[in-house]
N, C-alpha and C positions, 0 to 999 in steps of 0.2 A: 684970696685965693693964693696968697705963702701958705698957708695949711696946706690947703687942699693940694698943693705941687706938693710937700715935704712928706706926705699921708704914704708910699708906694717907700719914699725912702727907709721910715721909719718902718714901714709892715713890710721889707723885704726877708727873707725870710734866711736866716745862717746858712753857708753853702751845707748839704750833707755828708756829712760821718761818711770820707768811703768805706765801701766795705772788708771785711780786716782778710786778709791772702786766707788766711789759719782755716775763715769759721767760711770761707767759699770752702776749701779745700775737706772739712768735715762734713759741711751740709752735702756733696756729692759723695764721702764717701759715707756714710750713714747709711742712708736708704744700700746701697751696693751690698753693704755689710749686714741688715736686716736683716736682704733677699741672699743672702748667705749662712745667712744660721737658718730662716727657712728651707734650707734644701740643706743645709743636715738636719734638721726635725723630720721634716717630710718624708727624703728618701735616702738619707747616707745610715741613721739610725734604722734599725733593724726595731720589728712590732713586737710589742710585750708579751710573751706568750701567755700572762694572764687579762688584761686591760683589753690586749688589743688600742686600736691607732688610737682611740681616743687620750689614753698614755699620753702621746705628741703633745698635749696642751702646754705641757706642762715644763715643756722648752721655750716659752714665753708665758705661760703664767708665774710659775718664783722665774727669771728676767727680773717682771716689771714689777715683781713687786719691791727689788734688790735695788733697781731706778729708780724707784718711788723714795728708795732710800736714800739717797744722793740729794736728789729736787728737798728734801723737807730737813736733812740737813746743813744743802743748800742754805733752809731757811732759818733755822740755830744762828749761822756764821756767819748773816744777815742781821738782825736780830743782834746779837751781840757784838758785831761792831759799828753798828748800828748808836743802842745808847753809849758806847764807847766813843766815838766819835761827831755825831748826830750829824754826819752827811746822808745825804737820802741818797746816793747812790748803792750804800747796802741796804735800807729799806724796798729799794727795785729789786737787787738780790734775792732778799728774803722773800718778796713777795712772787717774782717769779717762780723759785723755788719752791712754794708752796702751789702755788696753781699747777704745777709739769708735775709733781710729785703727787698729787691729788688726783691729774687723767689718767697718772701710771698705773695710781693706788684703782682705779675701777674699771680697767684693764687687765687687773691681775684678780679684783672680785667673781667680775665679771666673767673671767675664761675658769674658774675656779668653780663656780655654779654649772657653767657647762660642762667640765671635768665629773659635776656630786650627780650628774641626772644621769648619767647609768652607770656609776659605779654605786654610791651609794642611794640608787632611787629617786630622787628629789633632789629639788631646785635652794635650798640648803634644809639648816636644822641648825640644831642652837649648838653647836661642836664652838668652845671655848675662843677656837682662832678664829671661828668666822662673826663670833660675839666682839670679838677686843679688833676686827677688819673696821668693822661697822664705826664703832663708836672711835675707833682716827678717822676714820673719812667724816663722818657726822663731824669731830672736834676739828680738825681742818677746814671742812665749808663753812662748820664759824668762823673761824677767825677770817675769810672771805668778806663774813655778813656781818664784820666786823669795823671792817674797812670803811664798809658799804655806810655803815649808820655810823659813822663820827665825819666831820665835818675840818674841823680845824684840819691841819695837813701834820702839825707839830705832833698831837695830842696826838695823830692816826697813828703817826711812824712809834713813837712811845707804846701806842698801847700796844700794837701789832707786831712789836719787837718780843714784848714781854712776852703773849700770849705763841708766838713762833717757837721758842723756849721752851713755853713749859710747853705744849705740843708733841714738843720729840717724848715724850714718858710711854705718851699712847704709839710712836712704834715699838720702839724696843718695848713693848708687852706683849704686842703683835708678834716679833718676832724669837720672843724666848718663850713664848707660854705655852707651844706642845714640847719643849721639853721638861716646861716643871708641876705641869697638870698632868699628873694619870691618868683622867677621863677625856680625854681628847682620843678623838677617830679618824684627828689629818693626819696625813703620810710627813714622815719625817723622812725624805729623801737622801741628805746627805749625810751616814751614818747608820746605823743597822737600831730600833729600837719596836719597839712594845706598839705603837701605830701600827707596825705597817703591816703588820697580823689583817691588819684590814684596810684592801685599799691600796694600799701602795706596792711600794719598787726598790729596790733597791743598784747603784748603778752600774754593776756590774753582773746584773738580771740580764740584760741582750745590748747583746755583739751595737759598737755605738754610740750608744746612749752617754755616757760620759766625755769624750767630743764634744756632740750634740750641744751640752747643757754645760758644758765647757765656753766653748761658743757665744754662743746667745749670751749666758753670765755676762762677758768679756762685752759684748760688742749692743748689754743693754745696762749696763752699769755703769758703762764711762760714756759709748759715742752722746748714745739716745738721749742722756736728760741733759747732757753738757751743752748740745746744740740747744736744744728747745728754749734751754734756758738762756745762751749767747739771746738765739733771735727777743725773746720773753725782753729781757735786759732790752738789748734796741729799739723793738717799739718803746716800752715806758718812756725812754730815754727822752727819743720823738714826739713823745705826748708830752712830754712836761714842760720839753724844751717851746713847745706850739700854746701854749697852756700861760705858758712865765709871760711868752710874746702877748698873746690875745691883751693881760693882764697891762704890758704897760701900752699897749695903743685904746683900751680903755679908759688907764687912770694919766693918760697923754694926752 
């Protein structure tokens, strides 16, 4: 009888951590900023004289990649800090960064394929940039498979930390390959390049392109990944607390 009465007290969950005011503000501001970026891309920016309206997809396509870069960078930071401190919160940050980065990478890849269909007359071509990005996405997908395949929490965190640090190489290769491989036909949006002779465009070619691209880069490279990772960290932290309390109840 005593044990039965004590069970509710033992299983009572700790008070939920209040939602930080800054997170609340950013959560409201982010979709508004994304809408502003879409307005700049779809309304304020002029129509590209060579590509037409399909060029507007670049205002999401390119910012999504840099947003993914922020997420993968958080994965590196979390991995390094976990190996240094062995604190699980850094592993949670790394996981959040990789998941957010992977989602944004898929947005980048899919929008690129949509652009390529009318411009290159194909959904996919074995261009060095496209191949390197596909490898990058598969590499980070394997990170999630690695985590799912290791039951021991400490071992999983160690292996995942090392993996997230090494995997950033695929991101850097994808970022710079169009500058070092002359055979690529992927356009270089910022700055002149030989690739722009095939389905590319310059920032000064159409009115409003620079402003629309700049605003979307700012929004997608700061607000979008930060807010998504922050919410993911809160969710993972809560799930970890629930698992810990369940283990205490089972063992106690």
